[in-house]
C-alpha positions in Angstrom: 30.1 2.2 -43.9 33.0 0.0 -44.9 35.3 2.6 -43.7 34.2 1.8 -40.1 34.6 -1.9 -40.7 30.9 -2.7 -41.1 29.1 -4.0 -44.2 25.4 -3.4 -44.9 23.0 -3.5 -47.8 19.6 -1.9 -48.5 16.5 -3.9 -47.7 14.7 -2.6 -50.8 13.0 0.2 -48.9 14.4 3.6 -48.2 14.2 3.2 -44.4 16.1 0.0 -43.8 19.4 -1.8 -44.1 20.6 -5.3 -43.4 23.7 -5.3 -41.3 26.2 -8.0 -42.3 29.0 -9.7 -40.4 27.9 -8.7 -36.9 27.4 -11.4 -34.2 25.2 -9.8 -31.5 25.9 -12.6 -29.1 29.5 -11.4 -28.8 30.6 -8.3 -27.1 30.8 -5.4 -29.6 33.7 -3.1 -29.8 33.4 0.6 -29.7 34.2 0.9 -33.4 31.3 -1.5 -34.2 28.9 0.2 -31.9 29.8 3.6 -33.5 29.2 2.2 -36.9 25.8 0.7 -35.9 24.7 4.0 -34.3 25.7 5.8 -37.5 23.7 3.5 -39.6 20.7 3.7 -37.3 20.8 7.5 -37.3 20.0 7.5 -41.0 18.0 4.2 -41.3 15.3 3.6 -38.6 15.2 -0.1 -39.5 18.3 -2.3 -39.1 18.1 -6.1 -39.6 20.7 -8.5 -38.2 19.9 -11.9 -39.7 20.7 -15.3 -38.4 21.4 -14.3 -34.8 21.5 -16.9 -32.0 19.1 -15.1 -29.6 19.8 -17.5 -26.8 23.4 -16.5 -26.7 22.8 -12.7 -26.6 24.6 -11.1 -23.7 23.1 -8.3 -21.7 
């Protein structure tokens, strides 16, 4: 997924990935959203560690 500018790594199970270098509290660009959607299409569990949930924009 590095070709879309997003890094990830396996969680140790075949169904999940840890997504790296994404701050969900900031607006996400179309390229990042496309990359996240692509990862989710093949991995039903995505983990975004160390997110400040109080700053999440809706």
